[in-house]
C-alpha positions as CSV (number, residue, x, y, z in Angstrom):
1,M,122.4,-47.6,-11.3
2,A,119.4,-47.4,-13.1
3,D,119.7,-50.1,-15.4
4,E,120.0,-52.6,-12.6
5,P,116.8,-54.5,-11.7
6,K,114.7,-54.5,-8.7
7,V,114.8,-57.6,-6.3
8,V,111.5,-58.8,-5.1
9,A,111.1,-61.1,-2.1
10,D,109.2,-64.0,-3.1
11,P,106.6,-64.5,-0.1
12,V,105.8,-68.1,0.2
13,E,110.4,-68.7,0.6
14,A,110.6,-67.1,4.0
15,P,108.3,-64.9,6.1
16,P,109.1,-61.7,6.6
17,P,112.0,-60.3,8.8
18,A,110.8,-59.6,12.4
19,P,111.2,-55.7,13.1
20,E,114.4,-55.1,15.5
21,G,113.9,-55.7,19.1
22,A,110.3,-57.4,18.9
23,A,109.7,-61.2,20.4
24,P,110.2,-64.3,18.1
25,P,107.3,-65.6,16.6
26,P,106.1,-68.1,19.7
27,A,107.2,-72.5,18.9
28,E,104.2,-74.8,18.5
29,D,102.9,-76.6,21.9
30,W,103.5,-80.1,20.2
31,A,102.6,-81.7,23.5
32,T,98.3,-80.0,23.3
33,R,98.8,-80.8,19.5
34,Y,99.3,-84.2,19.9
35,K,96.5,-84.1,22.6
36,Y,94.2,-82.9,20.7
37,L,95.2,-85.6,17.3
38,L,94.7,-88.1,20.4
39,A,91.6,-87.1,21.4
40,D,90.1,-86.7,18.3
41,F,91.6,-90.3,16.8
42,E,89.5,-92.1,20.0
43,N,86.2,-89.7,18.9
44,Y,86.8,-91.3,15.2
45,R,87.2,-94.4,16.7
46,R,84.4,-94.8,18.8
47,R,82.8,-93.2,16.1
48,S,83.4,-96.0,13.9
49,E,83.0,-98.7,16.0
50,R,79.2,-97.6,17.0
51,D,78.7,-97.4,13.1
52,R,79.8,-100.8,12.8
53,E,77.3,-102.2,15.4
54,S,74.3,-100.2,13.3
55,L,75.5,-101.9,10.4
56,T,75.5,-105.3,11.2
57,R,72.6,-104.8,13.3
58,Q,70.4,-103.2,10.4
59,A,71.7,-106.4,8.6
60,R,70.5,-109.1,11.3
61,G,67.2,-106.9,11.3
62,A,66.8,-107.3,7.6
63,M,67.8,-111.3,7.9
64,L,65.2,-111.9,10.3
65,R,62.9,-109.8,8.9
66,E,63.4,-112.8,5.5
67,L,63.3,-115.7,8.2
68,L,59.5,-114.5,9.6
69,P,57.5,-116.3,7.2
70,I,59.8,-119.6,7.5
71,L,58.5,-119.4,11.6
72,E,55.5,-118.5,11.0
73,A,54.8,-121.6,8.5
74,F,56.9,-123.6,11.1
75,R,54.6,-122.6,14.0
76,A,51.5,-123.3,11.6
77,A,52.7,-127.1,10.9
78,R,53.0,-126.9,14.5
79,E,49.8,-126.2,15.2
80,S,48.6,-128.9,13.3
81,T,50.6,-131.8,14.7
82,A,49.9,-130.4,18.7
83,R,46.5,-133.0,17.9
84,L,48.8,-136.2,17.2
85,A,49.9,-138.5,19.8
86,A,52.6,-137.4,22.1
87,D,54.7,-140.7,21.3
88,D,54.5,-139.5,17.6
89,P,58.1,-139.1,15.7
90,V,56.7,-136.1,13.8
91,R,55.1,-134.5,16.8
92,R,58.7,-134.8,18.7
93,G,60.5,-134.0,16.0
94,I,57.9,-130.0,15.4
95,E,58.6,-129.9,19.5
96,L,62.6,-130.1,19.5
97,L,62.3,-127.6,16.4
98,D,60.1,-125.3,17.9
99,R,62.5,-125.4,20.8
100,E,65.4,-125.0,18.9
101,W,63.6,-121.3,17.0
102,S,62.5,-120.5,20.4
103,T,66.5,-120.7,21.2
104,F,67.5,-119.1,18.5
105,L,64.8,-116.1,18.9
106,R,65.9,-115.2,22.5
107,H,69.7,-115.3,21.5
108,E,69.2,-112.9,18.5
109,G,67.1,-110.6,21.0
110,V,64.0,-110.9,19.0
111,E,60.9,-110.7,21.2
112,P,57.1,-111.3,20.3
113,V,55.2,-108.2,20.3
114,A,51.7,-108.9,21.1
115,R,50.1,-111.1,23.8
116,V,45.8,-111.6,24.0
117,G,44.8,-110.2,26.9
118,A,47.4,-107.2,27.4
119,P,46.3,-103.7,25.9
120,F,46.7,-102.5,22.7
121,Q,49.7,-100.6,21.8
122,P,49.2,-98.4,18.2
123,E,52.6,-97.9,17.9
124,E,54.0,-101.8,18.0
125,A,50.9,-103.8,16.2
126,E,47.9,-102.6,13.8
127,A,44.0,-103.2,14.5
128,V,43.0,-104.8,11.6
129,G,39.6,-106.0,13.0
130,E,36.8,-105.5,15.9
131,A,35.4,-108.2,18.6
132,P,32.9,-107.7,21.1
133,A,34.7,-108.1,24.3
134,P,34.9,-111.6,26.0
135,A,33.2,-111.7,29.6
136,G,36.3,-110.1,32.2
137,T,38.4,-108.4,29.5
138,P,38.7,-104.7,29.4
139,A,38.0,-102.1,25.9
140,G,40.8,-101.7,24.0
141,A,42.4,-104.6,24.8
142,V,43.8,-107.7,22.4
143,V,41.4,-109.9,21.8
144,E,43.4,-112.1,19.1
145,I,46.9,-111.9,17.3
146,V,46.4,-112.9,13.7
147,Q,49.8,-112.2,12.9
148,Q,52.6,-111.6,15.5
149,G,55.1,-108.6,15.6
150,Y,58.1,-108.8,16.8
151,R,61.1,-106.6,18.2
152,F,64.4,-106.7,17.9
153,F,67.5,-105.1,19.7
154,G,64.4,-102.4,21.0
155,G,63.2,-101.5,17.9
156,L,60.1,-102.9,15.9
157,L,61.2,-105.6,13.6
158,R,57.6,-106.0,12.6
159,P,54.3,-104.6,13.5
160,A,51.7,-107.2,14.8
161,K,48.5,-107.9,13.0
162,V,45.7,-108.1,16.0
163,I,42.1,-107.8,16.7
164,V,40.9,-105.4,19.2
165,A,38.4,-106.1,22.2
166,R,35.5,-103.0,21.2
167,G,34.2,-101.5,24.1
168,P,30.7,-102.1,24.7
169,T,28.0,-100.8,22.5
170,D,24.2,-99.0,24.0
171,P,21.4,-101.2,22.2
172,S,18.8,-98.1,23.4
173,P,18.3,-95.1,20.8
174,P,19.2,-91.7,21.4
175,T,17.4,-89.5,22.8
176,E,17.5,-87.0,20.6
177,A,16.6,-88.9,17.3
178,L,13.2,-89.8,19.3
179,A,12.5,-86.4,19.8
180,E,12.9,-85.6,16.0
181,E,10.3,-88.1,15.6
């Protein structure tokens, strides 16, 4: 019997036999696994929805950013037609377009950032110059809007470029400079 080959069990095919008197392995709890799987799927669905909304908002923001130069050219045209007679058809057409632009921007969630007289906010505007503060305007307030900025769904679409009121300057020379002479 020394010539007989030894049979070795393949560990992949079957688990080793349980010893006599041992408890059988616990059955898998399919109901619990189903609940975890369902919760994972719900989380995935919500995350996918958030990602899709974010991508849509980014694409809309990019499109709106491209439309801003057209809006500014239109606003310049509106300013130049303001001196025409009120019943002039060109002026009425420009006013109609202005209402449509305003409705479109409001519908898209676009809001202007800068206002003349409002305090300068560096997170939403870029100061491109200073000017003396007009009467009744505090230092640090916006005096002029060079280029309007816009906010889109709470984020900044484009920062405004503004001129800020500077505080009063003291015309008298410092006392230290006089003492040195």
